BADOLUM-407160 format. One line per field, with one value per atom (N, C-alpha, C, O): residue in one letter; atom name; x, y, z. Coordinates in pm, 1 decimal, m for minus. Each point is the difference from the previous one (the first is absolute). Layout:
N
type <- (A	...)
atom <- (CA	...)
u <- (X	...)
v <- (Y	...)
w <- (Z	...)
END
This chain:
190
type <- (X	X	X	X	X	X	X	X	X	X	X	X	X	X	X	X	X	X	X	X	X	X	X	X	X	X	X	X	X	X	X	X	X	X	X	X	X	X	X	X	X	X	X	X	X	X	X	X	X	X	X	X	X	X	X	X	X	X	X	X	X	X	X	X	X	X	X	X	X	X	X	X	X	X	X	X	X	X	X	X	X	X	X	X	X	X	X	X	X	X	X	X	X	X	X	X	X	X	X	X	X	X	X	X	X	X	X	X	X	X	X	X	X	X	X	X	X	X	X	X	X	X	X	X	X	X	X	X	X	X	X	X	X	X	X	X	X	X	X	X	X	X	X	X	X	X	X	X	X	X	X	X	X	X	X	X	X	X	X	X	X	X	X	X	X	X	X	X	X	X	X	X	X	X	X	X	X	X	X	X	X	X	X	X	X	X	X	X	X	X	X	X	X	X	X	X	X	X	X	X	X	X	X	X	X	X	X	X	X	X	X	X	X	X	X	X	X	X	X	X	X	X	X	X	X	X	X	X	X	X	X	X	X	X	X	X	X	X	X	X	X	X	X	X	X	X	X	X	X	X	X	X	X	X	X	X	X	X	X	X	X	X	X	X	X	X	X	X	X	X	X	X	X	X	X	X	X	X	X	X	X	X	X	X	X	X	X	X	X	X	X	X	X	X	X	X	X	X	X	X	X	X	X	X	X	X	X	X	X	X	X	X	X	X	X	X	X	X	X	X	X	X	X	X	X	X	X	X	X	X	X	X	X	X	X	X	X	X	X	X	X	X	X	X	X	X	X	X	X	X	X	X	X	X	X	X	X	X	X	X	X	X	X	X	X	X	X	X	X	X	X	X	X	X	X	X	X	X	X	X	X	X	X	X	X	X	X	X	X	X	X	X	X	X	X	X	X	X	X	X	X	X	X	X	X	X	X	X	X	X	X	X	X	X	X	X	X	X	X	X	X	X	X	X	X	X	X	X	X	X	X	X	X	X	X	X	X	X	X	X	X	X	X	X	X	X	X	X	X	X	X	X	X	X	X	X	X	X	X	X	X	X	X	X	X	X	X	X	X	X	X	X	X	X	X	X	X	X	X	X	X	X	X	X	X	X	X	X	X	X	X	X	X	X	X	X	X	X	X	X	X	X	X	X	X	X	X	X	X	X	X	X	X	X	X	X	X	X	X	X	X	X	X	X	X	X	X	X	X	X	X	X	X	X	X	X	X	X	X	X	X	X	X	X	X	X	X	X	X	X	X	X	X	X	X	X	X	X	X	X	X	X	X	X	X	X	X	X	X	X	X	X	X	X	X	X	X	X	X	X	X	X	X	X	X	X	X	X	X	X	X	X	X	X	X	X	X	X	X	X	X	X	X	X	X	X	X	X	X	X	X	X	X	X	X	X	X	X	X	X	X	X	X	X	X	X	X	X	X	X	X	X	X	X	X	X	X	X	X	X	X	X	X	X	X	X	X	X	X	X	X	X	X	X	X	X	X	X	X	X	X	X	X	X	X	X	X	X	X	X	X	X	X	X	X	X	X	X	X	X	X	X	X	X	X	X	X	X	X	X	X	X	X	X	X	X	X	X	X	X	X	X	X	X	X	X	X	X	X	X	X	X	X	X	X	X	X	X	X	X	X	X	X	X	X	X	X	X	X	X	X	X	X	X	X	X	X	X	X	X	X	X	X	X	X	X	X	X	X	X	X	X	X	X	X	X	X	X	X	X)
atom <- (N	CA	C	O	N	CA	C	O	N	CA	C	O	N	CA	C	O	N	CA	C	O	N	CA	C	O	N	CA	C	O	N	CA	C	O	N	CA	C	O	N	CA	C	O	N	CA	C	O	N	CA	C	O	N	CA	C	O	N	CA	C	O	N	CA	C	O	N	CA	C	O	N	CA	C	O	N	CA	C	O	N	CA	C	O	N	CA	C	O	N	CA	C	O	N	CA	C	O	N	CA	C	O	N	CA	C	O	N	CA	C	O	N	CA	C	O	N	CA	C	O	N	CA	C	O	N	CA	C	O	N	CA	C	O	N	CA	C	O	N	CA	C	O	N	CA	C	O	N	CA	C	O	N	CA	C	O	N	CA	C	O	N	CA	C	O	N	CA	C	O	N	CA	C	O	N	CA	C	O	N	CA	C	O	N	CA	C	O	N	CA	C	O	N	CA	C	O	N	CA	C	O	N	CA	C	O	N	CA	C	O	N	CA	C	O	N	CA	C	O	N	CA	C	O	N	CA	C	O	N	CA	C	O	N	CA	C	O	N	CA	C	O	N	CA	C	O	N	CA	C	O	N	CA	C	O	N	CA	C	O	N	CA	C	O	N	CA	C	O	N	CA	C	O	N	CA	C	O	N	CA	C	O	N	CA	C	O	N	CA	C	O	N	CA	C	O	N	CA	C	O	N	CA	C	O	N	CA	C	O	N	CA	C	O	N	CA	C	O	N	CA	C	O	N	CA	C	O	N	CA	C	O	N	CA	C	O	N	CA	C	O	N	CA	C	O	N	CA	C	O	N	CA	C	O	N	CA	C	O	N	CA	C	O	N	CA	C	O	N	CA	C	O	N	CA	C	O	N	CA	C	O	N	CA	C	O	N	CA	C	O	N	CA	C	O	N	CA	C	O	N	CA	C	O	N	CA	C	O	N	CA	C	O	N	CA	C	O	N	CA	C	O	N	CA	C	O	N	CA	C	O	N	CA	C	O	N	CA	C	O	N	CA	C	O	N	CA	C	O	N	CA	C	O	N	CA	C	O	N	CA	C	O	N	CA	C	O	N	CA	C	O	N	CA	C	O	N	CA	C	O	N	CA	C	O	N	CA	C	O	N	CA	C	O	N	CA	C	O	N	CA	C	O	N	CA	C	O	N	CA	C	O	N	CA	C	O	N	CA	C	O	N	CA	C	O	N	CA	C	O	N	CA	C	O	N	CA	C	O	N	CA	C	O	N	CA	C	O	N	CA	C	O	N	CA	C	O	N	CA	C	O	N	CA	C	O	N	CA	C	O	N	CA	C	O	N	CA	C	O	N	CA	C	O	N	CA	C	O	N	CA	C	O	N	CA	C	O	N	CA	C	O	N	CA	C	O	N	CA	C	O	N	CA	C	O	N	CA	C	O	N	CA	C	O	N	CA	C	O	N	CA	C	O	N	CA	C	O	N	CA	C	O	N	CA	C	O	N	CA	C	O	N	CA	C	O	N	CA	C	O	N	CA	C	O	N	CA	C	O	N	CA	C	O	N	CA	C	O	N	CA	C	O	N	CA	C	O	N	CA	C	O	N	CA	C	O	N	CA	C	O	N	CA	C	O	N	CA	C	O	N	CA	C	O	N	CA	C	O	N	CA	C	O	N	CA	C	O	N	CA	C	O	N	CA	C	O	N	CA	C	O	N	CA	C	O	N	CA	C	O	N	CA	C	O	N	CA	C	O	N	CA	C	O	N	CA	C	O	N	CA	C	O	N	CA	C	O	N	CA	C	O	N	CA	C	O	N	CA	C	O	N	CA	C	O	N	CA	C	O	N	CA	C	O	N	CA	C	O	N	CA	C	O	N	CA	C	O	N	CA	C	O	N	CA	C	O	N	CA	C	O	N	CA	C	O	N	CA	C	O	N	CA	C	O	N	CA	C	O	N	CA	C	O)
u <- (12467.2	m28.3	m46.8	m91.8	150.5	m28.0	m109.0	m5.3	m79.6	m115.7	47.1	79.8	m126.1	41.2	m29.8	m100.7	184.6	m23.5	m101.2	m3.2	m74.4	m106.2	53.0	m77.2	199.1	47.5	44.4	44.1	m65.1	26.0	149.0	51.5	13.2	142.3	10.6	m58.9	140.5	26.0	139.7	85.6	m61.3	131.1	83.0	m45.8	180.9	90.9	38.8	m23.2	84.7	36.3	105.6	0.1	82.0	90.3	m55.9	43.3	m150.3	m75.7	m71.7	m4.5	m49.8	m67.8	87.5	m32.3	148.3	102.8	56.8	32.4	m24.3	57.6	m104.2	33.0	m155.0	m108.3	m16.1	m28.9	51.3	9.3	120.6	m10.1	108.8	126.2	m15.5	30.3	m74.5	m13.0	m92.1	23.2	m148.6	m90.5	9.3	m62.0	133.7	45.3	82.5	m15.0	104.1	76.8	m73.8	35.9	m140.1	m81.1	m92.7	m17.1	m38.1	m66.8	75.9	m53.0	191.0	88.7	22.5	m10.1	38.1	27.8	m123.7	7.0	m120.8	m129.0	m31.3	m67.6	110.7	m11.0	91.7	m39.5	164.1	98.0	m20.8	m3.6	m10.3	m24.4	m139.2	m78.3	41.8	m138.8	m11.3	96.8	m213.6	m23.6	m16.2	m97.2	199.5	16.7	m101.4	m21.2	m41.7	m105.8	56.5	88.7	m158.1	44.6	m43.3	m104.4	175.9	m22.0	m154.2	m36.2	m35.0	12.8	m29.0	12.1	m49.1	m56.5	100.5	m30.0	158.6	110.9	7.3	73.8	m147.7	28.3	m116.2	m72.1	61.4	m81.8	93.3	76.2	m78.1	90.1	m65.6	m121.6	212.5	m40.1	m12.8	m27.5	47.0	m6.7	m140.6	m8.6	m102.2	m122.8	m51.0	m47.4	56.5	m41.1	91.5	m45.6	166.3	79.7	m29.4	m5.4	m14.0	m22.3	m147.4	m29.1	m65.6	m142.4	2.7	m57.5	119.2	6.9	64.0	m48.8	173.5	70.0	m67.9	23.3	m108.7	m81.6	m95.3	m34.3	m11.0	m116.4	84.8	m39.8	145.6	65.7	83.5	13.7	45.5	85.3	m62.9	52.7	m172.1	m54.1	36.7	100.6	m184.4	8.1	138.3	59.6	m5.4	126.2	114.9	60.3	m34.7	104.4	m26.5	95.4	m229.7	m22.9	31.6	51.1	m77.8	16.9	154.9	54.7	0.8	164.6	62.7	77.3	m115.6	81.6	m46.7	82.8	m205.9	m57.5	70.0	35.8	m19.1	66.6	146.9	48.5	20.3	140.3	31.9	77.9	m144.2	25.3	m42.3	75.9	m185.7	m41.1	95.6	46.6	m11.6	108.1	135.9	56.9	m13.2	129.1	m22.1	84.2	m187.4	m28.6	m4.0	63.2	m146.6	m27.1	125.7	29.6	48.4	135.2	85.0	62.9	m63.6	81.6	m57.8	79.9	m208.8	m50.0	35.3	24.6	m22.8	38.2	156.1	39.8	30.1	159.3	30.0	82.9	m139.4	49.0	m78.2	58.4	m188.1	m74.7	m38.0	m82.3	145.2	m16.9	m148.8	m42.3	m25.0	m141.6	17.3	100.5	m217.6	2.2	24.4	m58.3	136.7	35.5	m131.8	m7.3	m87.4	m129.6	m59.9	m70.6	99.3	m59.5	25.1	m91.1	202.8	42.1	m86.9	m74.1	72.8	m91.0	m153.4	m79.1	37.3	m126.0	m61.9	m117.8	201.0	m46.4	m20.8	m89.9	164.6	m18.1	m123.0	m65.5	25.5	m111.8	m124.2	m99.8	100.9	m114.6	m4.9	m110.3	224.7	m2.4	m5.8	m64.2	131.7	3.7	m148.8	m41.1	m22.9	m142.9	m90.2	m87.8	117.5	m69.3	24.5	m92.1	217.5	33.7	m80.3	m59.9	65.1	m65.5	m150.3	m57.3	1.2	m145.4	m26.0	m94.0	158.4	m15.9	29.2	m72.5	179.9	35.9	m121.2	m38.8	m20.1	m104.9	m105.8	m61.3	29.4	m125.5	30.9	m76.2	202.4	45.5	m83.8	m0.6	m62.6	m78.3	m150.7	m78.8	41.3	m139.7	m73.0	m115.9	172.2	m80.8	51.1	59.5	m85.7	61.1	m75.6	68.1	m202.5	m67.9	59.4	34.8	m25.8	57.6	151.3	38.0	27.0	141.8	9.5	80.4	m155.2	m1.8	m42.5	62.4	m171.3	m52.4	113.6	20.6	54.5	115.3	103.0	48.2	m6.6	91.4	m39.4	77.5	m190.7	m65.6	8.6	45.7	m84.9	4.3	145.3	30.6	59.2	137.4	57.1	82.2	m109.1	36.7	m50.2	74.0	m197.9	m56.8	76.8	37.0	m14.9	88.9	129.6	40.7	32.3	126.8	m20.8	91.1	m191.8	m20.3	m18.1	56.7	m139.2	m25.4	120.6	15.4	76.9	114.0	96.7	88.5	m93.5	81.9	m63.1	67.1	m202.3	m62.1	m13.4	15.0	m43.3	m30.7	125.4	m6.2	119.6	120.5	48.5	27.4	m19.6	36.5	m70.9	56.1	m182.5	m77.5	43.1	7.2	23.9	66.6	129.9	35.1	46.4	147.7	m9.7	80.6	m164.1	m12.8	m53.6	45.2	m146.9	m66.7	111.7	9.1	70.7	96.0	135.5	89.3	m61.6	133.7	103.5	118.6	m168.2	93.7	66.6	m50.7	174.4	70.9	38.0	4.6	22.6	26.4	m116.9	16.1	m141.0	m114.6	m31.5	m116.7	219.2	m25.3	m39.5	13.9	m62.2	m39.4	m142.7	m93.0	82.4	m143.7	m97.3	18.0	m124.6	m103.1	m134.7	m90.7	80.2	m146.4	m59.5	33.1	m120.1	m64.1	m68.9	31.7	m121.3	m71.6	91.4	m14.2	107.6	90.7	90.6	26.9	19.5	70.4	m63.3	63.0	m190.0	m67.2	m33.9	m8.5	m12.3	m11.7	116.5	m10.7	128.7	127.7	22.5	57.6	m98.6	17.4	m100.8	17.2	m119.2	m105.3	48.3	m76.2	190.0	69.3	22.8	m2.6	20.7	29.3	m127.6	13.3	m146.8	m98.3	1.6	m82.1	180.3	26.5	50.8	m9.2	65.5	49.9	m116.7	23.6	m138.3	m116.9	19.0	m55.4	121.1	36.7	67.2	4.4	49.3	69.0	m93.4	40.8	m166.9	m107.1	11.4	m38.7	88.8	7.8	106.0	4.9	71.3	91.6	m61.9	62.6	m189.2	m76.9	m8.4	37.8	m81.9	m1.8	133.9	7.6	102.8	132.5	32.7	58.0	m86.0	16.9	m67.3	57.3	m188.7	m82.2	75.6	20.5	22.5	70.9	123.3	21.7	54.8	118.0	m25.9	75.8	m189.6	m40.6	m26.4	42.5	m121.1	m25.8	119.5	14.7	77.9	124.9	82.0	45.5	m15.8	91.3	m57.4	79.5	m205.8	m50.1	65.3	41.1	m26.1	50.4	138.6	27.0	67.3	127.8	m0.5	73.5	m158.6	m7.0	m55.3	37.7	m124.5	m60.8	117.1	11.9	68.1	103.6	102.5	68.2	m57.1	76.4	m61.9	76.8	m201.9	m71.5	m94.2	m63.4	54.5	m106.8	m132.4	m11.9	m88.2	m133.4	m88.7	m117.8)
v <- (9617.5	1.6	141.7	54.3	4.5	137.9	13.3	m83.0	172.7	9.7	45.0	93.1	m155.4	48.1	148.2	51.6	11.3	143.9	13.8	m75.1	168.7	27.7	118.9	58.1	m28.7	107.8	m77.3	m114.8	201.0	m58.1	22.6	108.5	m206.7	7.2	52.1	m47.9	151.1	61.0	m38.6	m26.6	23.3	m35.8	122.7	114.3	m148.7	118.0	55.7	m63.5	185.6	63.1	m85.5	m9.4	m47.6	m95.3	m121.3	m38.7	m19.2	m112.8	48.4	m74.2	194.0	37.5	37.0	m20.8	78.9	15.3	m126.3	m7.1	m89.5	m130.8	m63.6	m56.3	70.3	m47.8	60.3	m64.8	203.7	73.1	m46.6	m10.6	m11.5	m35.3	m137.3	m21.5	m69.5	m142.1	m7.0	m55.8	120.1	m13.5	90.6	m26.8	134.7	72.6	m93.1	m3.9	m71.9	m92.2	m113.8	m46.8	8.8	m112.3	67.7	m60.8	179.0	68.6	50.1	16.4	7.3	39.6	m130.4	7.2	m120.3	m128.9	m26.4	m24.7	29.1	m45.3	101.8	m38.5	156.5	101.0	m31.0	2.1	m31.7	m34.6	m126.4	m5.1	m98.1	m145.2	m16.2	m53.2	102.1	8.9	m80.6	m47.6	40.3	m51.3	126.6	75.5	m64.2	117.6	m18.5	m111.6	219.7	6.3	110.1	82.0	m97.9	95.9	134.2	17.7	84.6	141.2	17.9	m65.5	144.5	93.3	m73.4	64.3	m192.3	m67.1	m0.6	27.9	m62.8	m0.6	m137.8	m83.6	51.3	m124.0	m24.6	91.3	m213.5	m46.8	m26.6	m96.5	164.2	m34.1	m92.3	m18.4	m37.7	m85.3	68.6	m63.9	190.2	77.2	44.6	30.9	m23.2	31.2	m78.8	62.6	m188.2	m59.4	34.6	7.7	13.9	36.9	132.5	13.8	85.6	139.1	10.2	72.1	m156.7	15.5	m67.0	59.9	m177.6	m53.0	66.6	12.5	40.3	86.0	123.1	39.2	23.6	113.4	m29.8	85.0	m213.5	m35.8	m42.4	40.0	m113.4	m43.3	94.7	m23.2	133.3	96.7	135.2	92.7	m78.1	139.6	87.4	m25.9	132.5	83.7	51.6	m7.8	59.8	72.7	m88.1	20.2	m120.5	m98.4	m62.7	m25.7	m7.3	m61.5	83.2	m50.7	179.7	101.2	34.0	21.4	m20.4	30.2	m118.4	16.5	m136.4	m114.4	m18.7	m28.3	43.3	12.4	98.6	m30.8	144.1	109.7	m16.0	12.2	m41.0	m42.1	m128.7	4.3	m106.8	m116.6	4.6	m48.4	101.7	25.1	89.5	m34.3	151.3	90.3	m78.0	19.5	m105.2	m72.4	m102.8	m10.8	m63.3	m103.8	47.1	m51.8	160.9	58.5	67.0	m5.9	72.0	56.0	m98.8	26.6	m153.3	m106.8	m24.7	m22.4	24.3	m20.6	108.8	m20.5	138.4	128.1	m18.0	14.9	m46.0	m7.0	m123.5	10.7	m126.3	m121.8	m21.6	m46.6	77.0	m33.5	117.5	m10.4	135.1	109.1	62.9	65.0	m88.3	55.7	157.0	49.8	16.8	144.4	28.4	m70.4	164.1	35.9	51.4	m8.7	58.8	37.1	m123.0	16.4	m136.4	m117.6	2.7	m24.5	51.5	m20.4	92.2	m50.1	181.0	87.7	m24.5	27.6	m80.8	m30.0	m112.2	4.5	m108.0	m115.5	42.6	m52.9	145.1	51.7	77.7	m10.0	94.9	80.6	m94.8	38.9	m157.2	m93.9	m89.3	m24.2	m27.5	m103.5	54.6	m58.8	167.1	41.6	39.4	m29.5	92.4	37.6	m133.0	m15.1	m78.0	m124.5	m76.3	m61.7	65.4	m60.0	63.9	m65.8	198.4	84.1	m25.8	m7.9	m4.0	m25.1	m138.2	m5.1	m99.7	m121.2	7.7	m58.1	130.9	m4.3	59.5	m48.1	158.6	72.0	m87.3	14.9	m122.7	m101.3	m121.5	m96.7	99.9	m133.6	m38.2	m117.6	204.0	m28.7	12.5	9.6	m9.9	25.8	m122.3	8.5	m124.7	m114.6	m58.1	70.6	m196.3	m69.1	62.6	26.4	m3.9	43.8	135.7	23.3	65.2	136.0	m8.4	69.5	m145.0	m31.5	m46.6	57.5	m152.1	m43.5	105.0	19.0	62.7	119.0	101.7	66.2	m52.8	111.0	m55.9	78.3	m209.0	m54.8	31.2	57.0	m95.1	25.2	143.9	34.6	54.7	163.7	33.0	80.1	m133.8	31.7	m52.2	72.9	m173.7	m52.6	86.9	18.4	36.5	73.5	138.7	53.4	0.3	122.0	m10.6	91.5	m215.2	m24.3	m6.5	48.9	m99.4	m9.0	130.9	25.9	63.1	135.9	83.8	97.1	m129.9	81.6	m33.9	82.3	m200.2	m19.1	63.6	65.2	m90.8	23.0	153.3	37.3	47.3	124.7	81.9	77.4	m89.2	64.7	m48.2	80.1	m221.9	m51.7	41.6	11.5	10.9	58.3	129.7	18.9	78.3	112.4	m12.5	78.8	m166.7	m7.7	m57.3	41.1	m128.3	m49.1	108.7	17.8	54.7	110.1	104.2	38.4	1.9	109.8	m41.3	84.4	m217.2	m42.8	21.8	19.6	m23.6	42.2	m126.0	m110.3	129.3	m98.1	m133.9	m110.0	133.5	m110.5	m85.3	m119.4	177.1	m80.8	18.2	m2.9	21.1	15.3	141.0	97.8	m95.2	124.9	54.1	m77.2	208.9	39.9	m63.3	m4.1	m46.0	m64.6	57.9	m46.5	145.3	51.4	m53.0	m113.5	179.4	m34.9	m141.0	m89.7	76.7	m122.6	m113.5	m103.3	112.4	m103.8	m43.0	m118.5	217.8	m23.8	m87.0	m94.0	121.1	m87.7	m131.7	m100.1	97.4	m147.4	m82.4	m115.8	173.7	m75.7	m31.7	m103.5	183.8	m17.6	m100.0	m52.7	27.2	m84.6	m148.3	m72.7	37.1	m118.7	9.4	m99.7	208.8	20.1	m54.0	m41.1	41.4	m55.4	m139.1	m49.1	m19.3	m136.1	m20.1	m109.4	221.0	m0.1	m58.8	m63.8	89.8	m47.7	m153.0	m51.2	m24.5	m138.9	m23.8	m112.3	221.4	m20.8	m42.1	m42.6	54.5	m37.1	m138.2	m46.6	m38.2	m139.6	m41.7	m113.5	208.1	m16.3	17.3	m24.2	66.9	18.0	m124.8	m0.2	m98.8	m128.7	m51.8	m70.4	97.2	m27.0	87.9	m49.2	175.8	98.4	m54.9	m9.5	m27.1	m35.2	m108.0	6.3	m113.4	m118.5	38.0	m48.9	140.5	53.6	69.2	m7.9	76.4	65.5	m100.6	17.3	m131.3	m89.9	m69.0	m28.3	m1.6	m78.4	88.2	m40.2	170.2	87.8	75.3	51.4	m45.8	80.6	m46.6	91.7	m204.4	m31.5	57.5	62.2	m82.7	60.5	151.8	56.7	15.1	129.1	63.7	107.2	m187.0	36.1	m5.4	86.3	m189.5	m13.1	115.0	36.2	15.7	125.0	114.4	93.8	m76.8	102.6	67.2	100.6	m158.2	54.4	m64.8	m121.1	206.4	m56.9	54.7	m35.0)
w <- (16534.0	m132.6	m44.4	61.3	m162.5	m40.2	m96.8	m90.7	97.2	m94.0	m136.6	m10.6	m89.7	m140.9	m19.1	48.5	m115.5	m37.1	m109.5	m97.5	117.1	m111.6	m94.0	m76.2	84.7	m83.2	m130.1	m5.7	m94.6	m140.0	m17.3	27.1	m70.0	m41.8	m142.3	m96.9	96.6	m146.5	m41.9	84.3	m216.7	m41.0	20.7	m0.5	20.2	22.8	m128.4	m102.8	99.7	m124.4	m70.2	m122.8	192.8	m63.5	m77.7	m108.5	181.6	m53.5	m129.3	m98.2	97.5	m111.4	m122.0	m117.0	159.3	m106.5	m66.4	m118.5	206.7	m46.1	m98.8	m104.4	145.7	m92.6	m135.9	m100.6	105.6	m116.7	m96.1	m122.2	186.8	m69.2	m56.3	m117.3	192.8	m65.1	m99.8	m107.3	141.0	m111.5	m109.6	m102.9	111.1	m122.0	m88.4	m122.2	190.3	m84.4	m73.0	m108.0	177.4	m55.6	m115.2	m105.7	126.6	m102.2	m125.7	m109.9	140.8	m107.1	m76.4	m122.5	175.2	m70.6	m78.3	m120.4	185.0	m66.1	m115.4	m95.4	100.9	m114.9	m110.8	m116.6	149.8	m104.1	m71.0	m123.0	199.9	m41.9	m31.0	78.8	m202.8	m35.6	m136.4	m59.4	23.4	m136.6	m93.3	3.1	m81.0	m92.9	m109.6	m47.2	6.2	m107.9	m105.7	23.8	m142.8	m99.5	24.3	62.8	m107.3	13.4	m62.4	m97.7	153.3	120.0	133.6	104.2	m100.3	122.9	111.0	116.0	m158.3	109.4	64.3	m52.1	166.6	59.4	104.2	40.1	m2.9	103.0	125.8	m5.2	99.7	109.0	108.5	5.9	79.3	99.7	134.7	101.5	m102.0	135.4	47.1	118.8	m194.8	62.7	127.3	94.8	m93.6	127.8	106.2	114.0	m134.6	115.1	57.0	122.2	m203.9	56.5	57.3	95.5	m168.0	41.8	144.0	90.9	m65.5	124.0	97.5	112.3	m149.7	93.5	53.6	114.4	m196.5	31.9	107.5	82.3	m83.3	88.7	133.5	109.3	m118.2	111.0	84.0	120.1	m179.3	58.8	1.1	61.4	m132.7	m0.6	m121.9	m66.0	35.2	m121.3	m11.1	m107.4	212.4	m9.1	m48.5	m105.4	191.7	m37.3	m124.6	m73.4	33.4	m128.0	m113.1	m99.9	106.4	m98.5	m18.2	m108.2	223.2	m4.8	m76.7	m94.3	140.9	m52.4	m150.9	m86.6	60.1	m143.0	m92.2	m113.7	165.2	m83.6	m28.7	m112.5	224.3	m5.2	m96.8	m95.2	132.4	m63.2	m159.6	m84.0	51.6	m137.9	m67.4	m108.6	166.0	m58.4	m39.3	m107.4	200.4	m19.2	m106.7	m89.2	91.0	m97.1	m136.9	m92.0	81.2	m128.5	m49.1	m119.3	210.3	m40.7	m70.4	m102.5	167.5	m63.8	m140.4	m90.8	65.9	m141.1	m93.7	m118.8	176.0	m76.6	m47.8	m115.5	215.3	m19.6	m79.2	m90.4	112.4	m71.5	m125.4	m97.9	91.9	m124.0	m79.4	m90.9	124.6	m84.1	m0.2	m95.6	200.4	m4.1	36.1	50.7	m87.0	24.0	140.3	82.4	m42.0	130.0	81.8	122.5	m197.9	77.9	75.0	99.5	m147.6	60.9	151.5	79.1	m43.9	153.0	75.9	84.5	m103.2	84.6	m20.4	90.2	m212.1	m41.2	80.1	35.5	m6.6	83.8	135.4	65.3	m13.9	140.3	15.3	103.7	m209.7	m14.3	5.1	60.6	m119.0	m13.1	125.5	49.0	7.5	90.4	152.7	87.0	m66.1	145.1	55.0	112.2	m199.0	47.0	5.6	85.0	m182.1	5.2	130.4	53.5	m1.2	129.0	116.6	85.0	m90.4	95.9	16.8	108.7	m227.5	m1.2	62.6	79.4	m101.7	57.2	151.3	80.7	m43.5	140.2	77.3	106.5	m168.3	66.4	34.1	105.7	m202.4	29.1	67.8	m0.4	67.3	61.5	130.5	36.3	27.2	117.9	m22.5	94.1	m224.9	m33.9	m26.3	m40.4	59.3	m43.1	m138.6	m81.3	62.2	m120.9	m130.8	m99.1	99.0	m113.7	m43.0	m115.8	218.6	m13.7	m58.6	m94.3	148.9	m24.5	m155.9	m73.5	28.5	m139.9	m82.4	m104.4	137.0	m83.2	m3.1	m101.7	213.0	m7.9	m94.6	m81.8	82.6	m84.0	m152.8	m76.8	45.3	m139.2	m28.5	m108.9	195.6	m16.4	m18.9	m88.4	162.1	m6.2	m129.3	m55.5	5.9	m130.2	m115.9	m96.6	101.9	m85.9	6.4	m104.6	219.8	15.1	m71.7	m71.7	92.4	m62.7	m154.3	m66.9	4.1	m126.9	m65.1	m106.1	170.7	m44.2	14.8	m74.1	170.8	31.4	m106.6	m23.5	m48.8	m112.8	m131.6	m80.1	66.3	m122.8	m38.3	m116.3	217.7	m23.2	m34.7	m95.5	166.6	m37.5	m145.0	m89.4	74.9	m124.8	m122.2	m109.0	130.6	m102.1	m55.7	m121.4	217.8	m20.3	m48.5	m87.9	130.2	m50.1	m131.4	m83.5	49.6	m147.1	m95.1	m113.1	169.3	m81.5	m44.8	m116.6	213.4	m26.8	m8.5	7.7	m24.3	m27.5	110.7	m26.6	156.2	115.2	43.8	m20.6	86.1	67.8	m77.5	55.0	m192.5	m86.1	m27.0	m25.5	29.9	m40.1	m155.0	m39.1	m45.0	m143.2	m40.8	73.5	m191.7	m54.5	42.9	23.4	m15.0	36.9	m96.5	m121.8	187.1	m62.0	m3.5	m68.9	142.1	38.2	113.5	34.4	33.7	125.4	m5.3	78.1	m168.3	m21.0	m27.3	65.5	m156.8	m31.9	111.8	20.0	52.4	113.4	99.7	48.7	m14.0	93.7	m58.4	71.3	m206.5	m60.7	20.9	40.4	m67.7	14.8	154.6	33.6	47.5	145.9	53.9	109.9	m184.4	47.7	44.7	63.7	m95.7	35.9	166.6	72.2	m33.5	149.6	78.0	115.3	m183.7	74.0	35.2	77.5	m136.9	39.0	140.9	55.7	4.3	135.0	93.4	102.6	m145.2	98.0	13.7	97.3	m175.4	15.1	131.8	50.1	7.1	130.6	106.9	108.1	m138.2	112.9	14.8	107.2	m201.8	12.0	111.4	47.5	m14.8	131.4	123.4	103.2	m100.9	131.5	79.3	117.1	m170.1	89.1	36.9	100.7	m171.9	61.6	107.0	96.8	m97.0	100.9	125.8	108.6	m133.4	117.2	76.4	121.2	m206.2	47.8	89.1	111.0	m172.7	66.9	133.0	96.7	m100.3	123.3	115.0	114.2	m156.4	101.4	46.9	118.9	m216.2	66.4	74.2	107.1	m153.2	62.8	130.2	78.6	m58.6	113.3	132.4	71.0	m30.1	133.5	19.4	102.8	m205.3	24.0	7.8	80.9	m167.0	m4.6	142.7	47.5	3.5	137.8	108.9	86.9	m99.3	95.7	m19.4	95.8	m204.9	m23.2	56.2	21.5	9.3	59.3	m98.9	31.9	m155.1	m91.9	22.7	18.5	m20.5	14.5	m106.1	m6.1)
END
């Protein structure tokens, strides 16, 4: 009988790439198949619990890569098929990739810290939409209407603050983490 190895199994590069590809597709579908809201709100997407859970299960790098790629593809479909401003595609990457990285950073720091990081990451995403949109509306950039002045621009962009509602997906992400942790461990993710 051989003694069990105490070495940590790490996922191969091919496994990590495969996870990025598969979850990018899920995030893209979750971003495109969303609840469409009136302008300037845009949408409520189904992808937050996917990328929040993935960032915990596979780590910050894999989580951020899949989130950036999937969000860009999903939002690009919204731009192409629904006529949304082209700035939405890079804008969602600007907001979500760091969000995934923040959550991935906290993945081994206990449940309380993880939930706090998820809330902080959602606040980051909210501000990453709100602050640029405030300036875009204020100066009429990227198809955001006529210049309205700084205060008016931020008033119009204030609907972006509803992005904090994504925090409602945190319990769903925690459930996904619990269910998917064993298969991810078998793949070498810890």
